[in-house]
KEPA-878294 format. One record per residue (C-alpha): x, y, z; residue in three letters. Coordinates in steps of 0.5 Angstrom, whole numbers, plus 500, padded with zeros to 3 digits. Layout:
<nodes>
<node X="X" Y="Y" Z="Z" rest="ALA"/>
...
</nodes>
This chain:
<nodes>
<node X="450" Y="467" Z="460" rest="UNK"/>
<node X="446" Y="472" Z="463" rest="UNK"/>
<node X="444" Y="466" Z="468" rest="UNK"/>
<node X="451" Y="465" Z="470" rest="UNK"/>
<node X="453" Y="472" Z="471" rest="UNK"/>
<node X="449" Y="472" Z="478" rest="UNK"/>
<node X="453" Y="466" Z="480" rest="UNK"/>
<node X="460" Y="468" Z="478" rest="UNK"/>
<node X="458" Y="475" Z="482" rest="UNK"/>
<node X="456" Y="471" Z="488" rest="UNK"/>
<node X="462" Y="466" Z="488" rest="UNK"/>
<node X="467" Y="472" Z="488" rest="UNK"/>
<node X="463" Y="475" Z="493" rest="UNK"/>
<node X="464" Y="469" Z="497" rest="UNK"/>
<node X="471" Y="468" Z="496" rest="UNK"/>
<node X="472" Y="475" Z="498" rest="UNK"/>
<node X="468" Y="474" Z="505" rest="UNK"/>
<node X="472" Y="468" Z="506" rest="UNK"/>
<node X="479" Y="471" Z="506" rest="UNK"/>
<node X="476" Y="477" Z="510" rest="UNK"/>
<node X="474" Y="472" Z="515" rest="UNK"/>
<node X="481" Y="470" Z="516" rest="UNK"/>
<node X="484" Y="477" Z="515" rest="UNK"/>
<node X="479" Y="479" Z="521" rest="UNK"/>
<node X="483" Y="475" Z="526" rest="UNK"/>
<node X="490" Y="477" Z="528" rest="UNK"/>
<node X="495" Y="472" Z="525" rest="UNK"/>
<node X="498" Y="467" Z="531" rest="UNK"/>
<node X="504" Y="468" Z="534" rest="UNK"/>
<node X="505" Y="475" Z="531" rest="UNK"/>
<node X="500" Y="480" Z="535" rest="UNK"/>
<node X="500" Y="477" Z="542" rest="UNK"/>
<node X="505" Y="481" Z="545" rest="UNK"/>
<node X="503" Y="487" Z="541" rest="UNK"/>
<node X="496" Y="486" Z="544" rest="UNK"/>
<node X="498" Y="485" Z="551" rest="UNK"/>
<node X="502" Y="492" Z="551" rest="UNK"/>
<node X="497" Y="496" Z="547" rest="UNK"/>
<node X="496" Y="501" Z="552" rest="UNK"/>
<node X="504" Y="502" Z="554" rest="UNK"/>
<node X="506" Y="509" Z="552" rest="UNK"/>
<node X="499" Y="511" Z="551" rest="UNK"/>
<node X="498" Y="506" Z="546" rest="UNK"/>
<node X="504" Y="508" Z="542" rest="UNK"/>
<node X="508" Y="502" Z="543" rest="UNK"/>
<node X="503" Y="498" Z="539" rest="UNK"/>
<node X="504" Y="503" Z="533" rest="UNK"/>
<node X="512" Y="501" Z="534" rest="UNK"/>
<node X="510" Y="493" Z="534" rest="UNK"/>
<node X="506" Y="495" Z="527" rest="UNK"/>
<node X="512" Y="499" Z="524" rest="UNK"/>
<node X="516" Y="493" Z="526" rest="UNK"/>
<node X="511" Y="488" Z="522" rest="UNK"/>
<node X="511" Y="493" Z="517" rest="UNK"/>
<node X="519" Y="493" Z="516" rest="UNK"/>
<node X="519" Y="485" Z="516" rest="UNK"/>
<node X="512" Y="483" Z="512" rest="UNK"/>
<node X="512" Y="489" Z="507" rest="UNK"/>
<node X="519" Y="493" Z="506" rest="UNK"/>
<node X="524" Y="487" Z="507" rest="UNK"/>
<node X="520" Y="483" Z="501" rest="UNK"/>
<node X="520" Y="489" Z="497" rest="UNK"/>
<node X="527" Y="491" Z="497" rest="UNK"/>
<node X="530" Y="484" Z="497" rest="UNK"/>
<node X="526" Y="482" Z="491" rest="UNK"/>
<node X="528" Y="489" Z="488" rest="UNK"/>
<node X="536" Y="487" Z="489" rest="UNK"/>
<node X="535" Y="480" Z="487" rest="UNK"/>
<node X="532" Y="481" Z="480" rest="UNK"/>
<node X="536" Y="487" Z="479" rest="UNK"/>
<node X="542" Y="483" Z="480" rest="UNK"/>
<node X="539" Y="477" Z="476" rest="UNK"/>
<node X="538" Y="482" Z="470" rest="UNK"/>
<node X="533" Y="478" Z="466" rest="UNK"/>
<node X="527" Y="481" Z="463" rest="UNK"/>
<node X="521" Y="476" Z="461" rest="UNK"/>
<node X="517" Y="481" Z="457" rest="UNK"/>
<node X="516" Y="488" Z="456" rest="UNK"/>
<node X="510" Y="492" Z="458" rest="UNK"/>
<node X="512" Y="499" Z="455" rest="UNK"/>
<node X="507" Y="502" Z="450" rest="UNK"/>
<node X="508" Y="508" Z="446" rest="UNK"/>
<node X="505" Y="513" Z="451" rest="UNK"/>
<node X="510" Y="511" Z="456" rest="UNK"/>
<node X="516" Y="515" Z="452" rest="UNK"/>
<node X="511" Y="521" Z="450" rest="UNK"/>
<node X="509" Y="522" Z="457" rest="UNK"/>
<node X="514" Y="528" Z="459" rest="UNK"/>
<node X="519" Y="528" Z="465" rest="UNK"/>
<node X="516" Y="533" Z="470" rest="UNK"/>
<node X="522" Y="534" Z="476" rest="UNK"/>
<node X="518" Y="537" Z="481" rest="UNK"/>
<node X="513" Y="531" Z="481" rest="UNK"/>
<node X="519" Y="527" Z="485" rest="UNK"/>
<node X="516" Y="530" Z="491" rest="UNK"/>
<node X="509" Y="527" Z="491" rest="UNK"/>
<node X="512" Y="520" Z="489" rest="UNK"/>
<node X="517" Y="520" Z="495" rest="UNK"/>
<node X="511" Y="522" Z="499" rest="UNK"/>
<node X="509" Y="515" Z="499" rest="UNK"/>
<node X="513" Y="514" Z="505" rest="UNK"/>
<node X="509" Y="519" Z="509" rest="UNK"/>
<node X="503" Y="515" Z="508" rest="UNK"/>
<node X="505" Y="510" Z="513" rest="UNK"/>
<node X="506" Y="514" Z="519" rest="UNK"/>
<node X="501" Y="519" Z="517" rest="UNK"/>
<node X="496" Y="512" Z="517" rest="UNK"/>
<node X="498" Y="510" Z="524" rest="UNK"/>
<node X="497" Y="518" Z="527" rest="UNK"/>
<node X="490" Y="518" Z="524" rest="UNK"/>
<node X="488" Y="511" Z="527" rest="UNK"/>
<node X="484" Y="512" Z="533" rest="UNK"/>
<node X="487" Y="509" Z="540" rest="UNK"/>
<node X="482" Y="504" Z="542" rest="UNK"/>
<node X="481" Y="497" Z="541" rest="UNK"/>
<node X="477" Y="496" Z="535" rest="UNK"/>
<node X="481" Y="501" Z="531" rest="UNK"/>
<node X="487" Y="497" Z="533" rest="UNK"/>
<node X="484" Y="491" Z="531" rest="UNK"/>
<node X="483" Y="494" Z="524" rest="UNK"/>
<node X="490" Y="497" Z="524" rest="UNK"/>
<node X="492" Y="489" Z="525" rest="UNK"/>
<node X="488" Y="487" Z="519" rest="UNK"/>
<node X="490" Y="493" Z="515" rest="UNK"/>
<node X="497" Y="491" Z="515" rest="UNK"/>
<node X="496" Y="484" Z="514" rest="UNK"/>
<node X="493" Y="486" Z="508" rest="UNK"/>
<node X="498" Y="490" Z="506" rest="UNK"/>
<node X="503" Y="484" Z="507" rest="UNK"/>
<node X="499" Y="479" Z="503" rest="UNK"/>
<node X="499" Y="484" Z="497" rest="UNK"/>
<node X="506" Y="486" Z="497" rest="UNK"/>
<node X="508" Y="478" Z="498" rest="UNK"/>
<node X="503" Y="477" Z="492" rest="UNK"/>
<node X="506" Y="483" Z="488" rest="UNK"/>
<node X="513" Y="480" Z="490" rest="UNK"/>
<node X="512" Y="473" Z="487" rest="UNK"/>
<node X="510" Y="477" Z="480" rest="UNK"/>
<node X="517" Y="481" Z="481" rest="UNK"/>
<node X="520" Y="474" Z="481" rest="UNK"/>
<node X="517" Y="470" Z="476" rest="UNK"/>
<node X="515" Y="476" Z="471" rest="UNK"/>
<node X="521" Y="481" Z="472" rest="UNK"/>
<node X="521" Y="487" Z="468" rest="UNK"/>
<node X="526" Y="492" Z="467" rest="UNK"/>
<node X="524" Y="500" Z="467" rest="UNK"/>
<node X="529" Y="502" Z="462" rest="UNK"/>
<node X="526" Y="510" Z="461" rest="UNK"/>
<node X="531" Y="513" Z="466" rest="UNK"/>
<node X="535" Y="516" Z="460" rest="UNK"/>
<node X="529" Y="521" Z="459" rest="UNK"/>
<node X="531" Y="524" Z="465" rest="UNK"/>
<node X="535" Y="531" Z="463" rest="UNK"/>
<node X="542" Y="530" Z="466" rest="UNK"/>
<node X="542" Y="537" Z="470" rest="UNK"/>
<node X="536" Y="534" Z="474" rest="UNK"/>
<node X="540" Y="528" Z="476" rest="UNK"/>
<node X="547" Y="531" Z="477" rest="UNK"/>
<node X="544" Y="538" Z="480" rest="UNK"/>
<node X="544" Y="539" Z="488" rest="UNK"/>
<node X="537" Y="542" Z="488" rest="UNK"/>
<node X="531" Y="539" Z="492" rest="UNK"/>
<node X="529" Y="535" Z="486" rest="UNK"/>
<node X="536" Y="532" Z="484" rest="UNK"/>
<node X="537" Y="530" Z="491" rest="UNK"/>
<node X="530" Y="526" Z="491" rest="UNK"/>
<node X="532" Y="523" Z="485" rest="UNK"/>
<node X="538" Y="521" Z="487" rest="UNK"/>
<node X="535" Y="518" Z="494" rest="UNK"/>
<node X="530" Y="515" Z="489" rest="UNK"/>
<node X="534" Y="511" Z="485" rest="UNK"/>
<node X="539" Y="509" Z="490" rest="UNK"/>
<node X="533" Y="506" Z="494" rest="UNK"/>
<node X="530" Y="503" Z="488" rest="UNK"/>
<node X="533" Y="499" Z="482" rest="UNK"/>
<node X="529" Y="500" Z="476" rest="UNK"/>
<node X="525" Y="493" Z="477" rest="UNK"/>
<node X="519" Y="491" Z="481" rest="UNK"/>
<node X="515" Y="494" Z="475" rest="UNK"/>
<node X="508" Y="491" Z="476" rest="UNK"/>
<node X="504" Y="491" Z="479" rest="UNK"/>
<node X="506" Y="498" Z="482" rest="UNK"/>
<node X="507" Y="497" Z="490" rest="UNK"/>
<node X="507" Y="505" Z="490" rest="UNK"/>
<node X="500" Y="505" Z="487" rest="UNK"/>
<node X="497" Y="499" Z="491" rest="UNK"/>
<node X="500" Y="502" Z="497" rest="UNK"/>
<node X="498" Y="509" Z="496" rest="UNK"/>
<node X="491" Y="507" Z="494" rest="UNK"/>
<node X="490" Y="502" Z="500" rest="UNK"/>
<node X="493" Y="507" Z="505" rest="UNK"/>
<node X="489" Y="513" Z="502" rest="UNK"/>
<node X="482" Y="509" Z="503" rest="UNK"/>
<node X="484" Y="507" Z="510" rest="UNK"/>
<node X="486" Y="514" Z="512" rest="UNK"/>
<node X="480" Y="517" Z="510" rest="UNK"/>
<node X="476" Y="512" Z="513" rest="UNK"/>
<node X="479" Y="513" Z="520" rest="UNK"/>
<node X="479" Y="520" Z="520" rest="UNK"/>
<node X="471" Y="520" Z="518" rest="UNK"/>
<node X="470" Y="515" Z="524" rest="UNK"/>
<node X="474" Y="520" Z="529" rest="UNK"/>
<node X="470" Y="527" Z="526" rest="UNK"/>
<node X="466" Y="526" Z="520" rest="UNK"/>
<node X="463" Y="533" Z="520" rest="UNK"/>
<node X="470" Y="537" Z="522" rest="UNK"/>
<node X="471" Y="542" Z="516" rest="UNK"/>
<node X="479" Y="541" Z="518" rest="UNK"/>
<node X="478" Y="533" Z="517" rest="UNK"/>
<node X="474" Y="534" Z="510" rest="UNK"/>
<node X="480" Y="538" Z="508" rest="UNK"/>
<node X="485" Y="534" Z="510" rest="UNK"/>
<node X="482" Y="528" Z="507" rest="UNK"/>
<node X="481" Y="532" Z="500" rest="UNK"/>
<node X="489" Y="533" Z="501" rest="UNK"/>
<node X="490" Y="526" Z="502" rest="UNK"/>
<node X="486" Y="524" Z="495" rest="UNK"/>
<node X="490" Y="530" Z="492" rest="UNK"/>
<node X="496" Y="527" Z="494" rest="UNK"/>
<node X="494" Y="520" Z="491" rest="UNK"/>
<node X="492" Y="523" Z="484" rest="UNK"/>
<node X="499" Y="527" Z="484" rest="UNK"/>
<node X="503" Y="520" Z="486" rest="UNK"/>
<node X="499" Y="516" Z="481" rest="UNK"/>
<node X="501" Y="521" Z="475" rest="UNK"/>
<node X="508" Y="522" Z="478" rest="UNK"/>
<node X="510" Y="514" Z="477" rest="UNK"/>
<node X="510" Y="516" Z="470" rest="UNK"/>
<node X="513" Y="523" Z="470" rest="UNK"/>
<node X="519" Y="521" Z="474" rest="UNK"/>
<node X="520" Y="515" Z="469" rest="UNK"/>
<node X="519" Y="510" Z="475" rest="UNK"/>
<node X="514" Y="506" Z="472" rest="UNK"/>
<node X="510" Y="504" Z="466" rest="UNK"/>
<node X="502" Y="506" Z="464" rest="UNK"/>
<node X="501" Y="498" Z="465" rest="UNK"/>
<node X="504" Y="498" Z="472" rest="UNK"/>
<node X="500" Y="504" Z="474" rest="UNK"/>
<node X="493" Y="500" Z="472" rest="UNK"/>
<node X="495" Y="493" Z="475" rest="UNK"/>
<node X="498" Y="497" Z="482" rest="UNK"/>
<node X="491" Y="500" Z="482" rest="UNK"/>
<node X="487" Y="493" Z="481" rest="UNK"/>
<node X="491" Y="490" Z="487" rest="UNK"/>
<node X="490" Y="496" Z="491" rest="UNK"/>
<node X="482" Y="496" Z="490" rest="UNK"/>
<node X="482" Y="488" Z="491" rest="UNK"/>
<node X="486" Y="489" Z="497" rest="UNK"/>
<node X="481" Y="494" Z="500" rest="UNK"/>
<node X="475" Y="490" Z="498" rest="UNK"/>
<node X="477" Y="485" Z="502" rest="UNK"/>
<node X="480" Y="489" Z="508" rest="UNK"/>
<node X="473" Y="493" Z="508" rest="UNK"/>
<node X="469" Y="487" Z="509" rest="UNK"/>
<node X="474" Y="485" Z="515" rest="UNK"/>
<node X="474" Y="492" Z="518" rest="UNK"/>
<node X="466" Y="492" Z="518" rest="UNK"/>
<node X="466" Y="485" Z="521" rest="UNK"/>
<node X="470" Y="488" Z="527" rest="UNK"/>
<node X="466" Y="494" Z="528" rest="UNK"/>
<node X="460" Y="490" Z="529" rest="UNK"/>
<node X="463" Y="485" Z="534" rest="UNK"/>
<node X="460" Y="485" Z="541" rest="UNK"/>
<node X="465" Y="487" Z="547" rest="UNK"/>
<node X="466" Y="480" Z="549" rest="UNK"/>
<node X="468" Y="478" Z="542" rest="UNK"/>
<node X="472" Y="484" Z="541" rest="UNK"/>
<node X="479" Y="482" Z="544" rest="UNK"/>
<node X="483" Y="476" Z="540" rest="UNK"/>
<node X="487" Y="475" Z="547" rest="UNK"/>
<node X="482" Y="475" Z="552" rest="UNK"/>
<node X="487" Y="473" Z="558" rest="UNK"/>
<node X="491" Y="479" Z="557" rest="UNK"/>
<node X="485" Y="484" Z="557" rest="UNK"/>
</nodes>
């Protein structure tokens, strides 16, 4: 058994490296125009391309599958355990939960506007797309309804304050399906790691940057807790979402480090447009 373990580890590393190699190259027919226009509007036009890809490759699969499984209304199995019902509702934690949607523009803002970082950004959004598509398959094949919204007090759901408004938006956007793995956890972990990496590259010694990175990690911790205290997810969803995020980052970081080591003459995926 002990002799086989190094082979298993090496085999796993080889698989991750092969995926990272594929990931480090921009997908054909998608990024050519974006790369050609990467300097337009001070580099911001490239970020718009990233947002468009994110809407198509990440947001659309998630929300369309969410509506589909909700309309279908079939639960294959129930991952709920006793602790899921014992965790209290904490209304104010809807704020860090909804703050996930700030991660995406913040990540774009934190990315340096140079060609190495642009390639890394492409790698990141491609990895998020693959992770989302993988989770979407699970949502469709093994659907689970999260039936814990009855624990939320009626005054929270029917009030007119900030928390009530955010709960209303949350429930309007997201049907209580697409349970596991939690996309909220997978995405926020991946983006927290991405933001931390790019901010360190920009200014590793800055106290302001260090404080900002700490703030982002605190938000990730609160967001993780909030998935359960807002009754949007089970404990199982949190841990499986974290696994997806960690695996996605382990693959992506290999591709990112490979890009950082590329010589100038091999840096540009579309040299005819450079």
